C-alpha positions as CSV (number, residue, x, y, z in Angstrom):
1,A,91.7,16.6,164.6
2,A,90.0,19.3,162.5
3,S,90.7,22.1,164.8
4,A,93.5,23.9,166.7
5,E,92.8,24.0,170.4
6,V,95.0,25.7,173.0
7,A,94.5,25.7,176.8
8,V,96.6,27.4,179.4
9,V,96.3,25.7,182.7
10,R,97.8,26.0,186.2
11,L,98.5,22.8,188.0
12,F,98.1,22.7,191.8
13,P,98.6,19.6,194.0
14,G,95.4,17.7,193.3
15,A,93.8,20.4,191.1
16,L,93.9,21.9,187.6
17,T,92.6,25.4,186.8
18,T,92.0,26.6,183.3
19,L,93.4,30.1,182.8
20,G,92.7,30.5,179.1
21,L,91.2,28.6,176.3
22,A,90.9,29.2,172.5
23,S,90.3,27.2,169.4
24,E,89.9,27.6,165.7
25,G,87.6,25.0,164.2
26,W,88.9,25.6,160.7
27,L,92.6,25.0,161.5
28,G,94.0,21.5,162.0
29,G,95.3,18.4,160.3
30,D,92.5,18.3,157.7
31,D,93.3,21.8,156.6
32,L,97.0,21.0,156.3
33,T,96.2,17.9,154.2
34,E,94.2,20.1,151.9
35,H,97.4,22.0,151.1
36,V,99.0,18.8,149.9
37,V,95.8,17.9,147.9
38,A,96.0,21.3,146.2
39,F,99.7,20.7,145.4
40,L,99.0,17.3,143.9
41,L,96.0,18.6,141.9
42,R,98.2,21.4,140.4
43,R,101.0,18.8,139.6
44,I,98.5,16.5,137.9
45,E,97.0,19.3,135.8
46,A,100.5,20.6,134.8
47,E,101.7,17.1,133.8
48,W,98.6,15.5,132.4
49,G,96.5,18.5,131.4
50,V,93.6,17.1,133.4
51,S,91.7,18.8,136.3
52,L,90.6,16.3,138.9
53,A,88.9,18.9,141.1
54,E,85.5,17.8,139.7
55,H,86.2,14.0,140.0
56,P,85.0,13.1,143.5
57,R,86.4,9.6,143.5
58,A,89.8,10.6,142.2
59,R,89.9,13.5,144.6
60,A,89.0,11.2,147.5
61,Q,91.9,8.9,146.6
62,I,94.3,11.8,146.3
63,R,93.2,13.1,149.7
64,Q,93.8,9.7,151.4
65,A,97.3,9.6,149.8
66,A,98.0,13.2,150.8
67,E,96.9,12.5,154.4
68,R,99.2,9.4,154.6
69,A,102.1,11.5,153.3
70,R,101.5,14.4,155.6
71,V,101.4,12.1,158.7
72,A,104.5,10.2,157.5
73,L,106.4,13.4,157.1
74,S,106.3,14.0,160.8
75,I,108.6,11.0,161.1
76,V,110.5,10.7,157.8
77,E,112.1,13.3,155.6
78,E,110.3,12.2,152.4
79,A,107.2,10.3,151.4
80,T,106.2,8.9,148.1
81,I,102.7,9.4,146.8
82,S,101.8,6.8,144.2
83,L,98.4,6.4,142.6
84,S,97.6,4.5,139.5
85,A,95.0,5.1,136.8
86,P,92.7,2.4,138.3
87,D,93.0,4.0,141.7
88,L,91.9,7.3,140.4
89,R,89.5,5.9,137.8
90,V,90.8,8.4,135.2
91,A,93.7,8.0,132.7
92,V,96.2,9.7,135.1
93,Q,99.0,8.3,137.3
94,V,100.6,10.0,140.2
95,R,104.1,9.4,141.5
96,E,105.3,12.2,143.6
97,V,108.0,12.4,146.2
98,L,107.1,15.0,148.8
99,T,109.7,16.2,151.3
100,R,109.2,17.4,154.8
101,S,110.7,20.8,153.7
102,Q,108.1,21.1,150.9
103,L,105.3,20.3,153.3
104,E,106.6,22.9,155.8
105,E,106.8,25.5,153.1
106,M,103.2,24.7,152.1
107,V,101.9,25.1,155.7
108,Q,104.2,27.7,157.2
109,H,101.5,30.4,157.1
110,R,99.1,28.0,158.9
111,M,101.7,27.5,161.7
112,E,101.6,31.3,162.2
113,E,97.8,31.1,162.5
114,I,98.3,28.4,165.2
115,W,100.6,30.7,167.0
116,A,97.9,33.4,166.8
117,V,95.6,31.0,168.7
118,V,98.3,30.5,171.3
119,G,98.7,34.2,171.6
120,R,95.0,34.8,172.2
121,T,95.0,32.1,174.8
122,L,98.0,33.7,176.6
123,V,96.3,37.1,176.6
124,Q,93.2,35.5,178.0
125,A,95.3,33.9,180.7
126,G,97.1,37.2,181.5
127,L,100.5,35.6,180.7
128,S,103.4,36.3,178.4
129,P,105.2,33.5,176.5
130,E,107.9,33.6,179.2
131,G,105.2,32.7,181.8
132,I,104.7,29.2,180.4
133,D,106.7,26.4,182.2
134,G,105.5,23.4,180.3
135,L,104.1,22.5,176.9
136,L,102.0,19.4,176.3
137,L,101.3,18.7,172.6
138,V,98.5,16.3,171.7
139,G,96.9,15.2,168.4
140,G,98.3,14.3,165.0
141,T,99.3,17.8,163.9
142,S,101.3,18.4,167.1
143,Q,103.7,15.7,165.8
144,M,104.9,18.0,163.0
145,P,108.5,19.0,163.8
146,L,107.9,22.5,162.4
147,L,105.0,23.1,164.9
148,S,106.9,21.8,168.0
149,A,110.1,23.7,167.0
150,M,108.1,27.0,166.5
151,L,106.3,26.6,169.8
152,M,109.5,25.7,171.7
153,A,111.3,28.7,170.2
154,R,108.6,31.1,171.1
155,L,107.8,29.6,174.5
156,S,111.5,29.7,175.4
157,R,111.1,28.8,179.1
158,A,108.7,26.0,178.5
159,R,109.8,22.4,178.8
160,L,108.2,19.9,176.4
161,L,106.1,17.4,178.4
162,A,106.4,14.0,176.8
163,D,104.6,11.9,179.4
164,L,101.4,11.4,177.3
165,N,101.0,9.6,174.0
166,P,100.1,12.5,171.7
167,W,97.9,10.3,169.6
168,L,95.8,9.2,172.6
169,G,95.6,12.6,174.4
170,P,92.4,13.8,172.7
171,A,90.6,10.5,173.4
172,L,91.8,10.5,177.0
173,G,90.6,14.1,177.4
174,A,87.2,13.2,176.0
175,A,87.0,10.2,178.3
């Protein structure tokens, strides 16, 4: 998803009422991937002395590899990003091991921005963090251990609801 969306709902027998809703269209998985892309572009420039920011094909390949690594780091502790000169269509090779902790450091400030969206939603709903009983995370970015740990720590009474496949949640909601 390309946005962070937060809803506070109250569940009644047979009914669901929305108490608050907020989103930021500029904050989501695509944005987090761009932090990895920027990291890789800096590493390439430092190692090879070449700026690939103006090479659309190379940048597209780097972005795809960065996205795969970001998603993988929700499950594993490190991911290898490997791109050859033919992949990039320039005389540069990339072989970088990116760790989950490196990614978390890159995106920590964005997690705080997600918390700000949650805070706005809580204000709209007239609730404090202690007033939340359950937390349902959906979408790819919600799988980042850093995000779920931050939310669970700050919504200390909330129980993580794991009954829904987080990858299918947005599609089910749209349907």
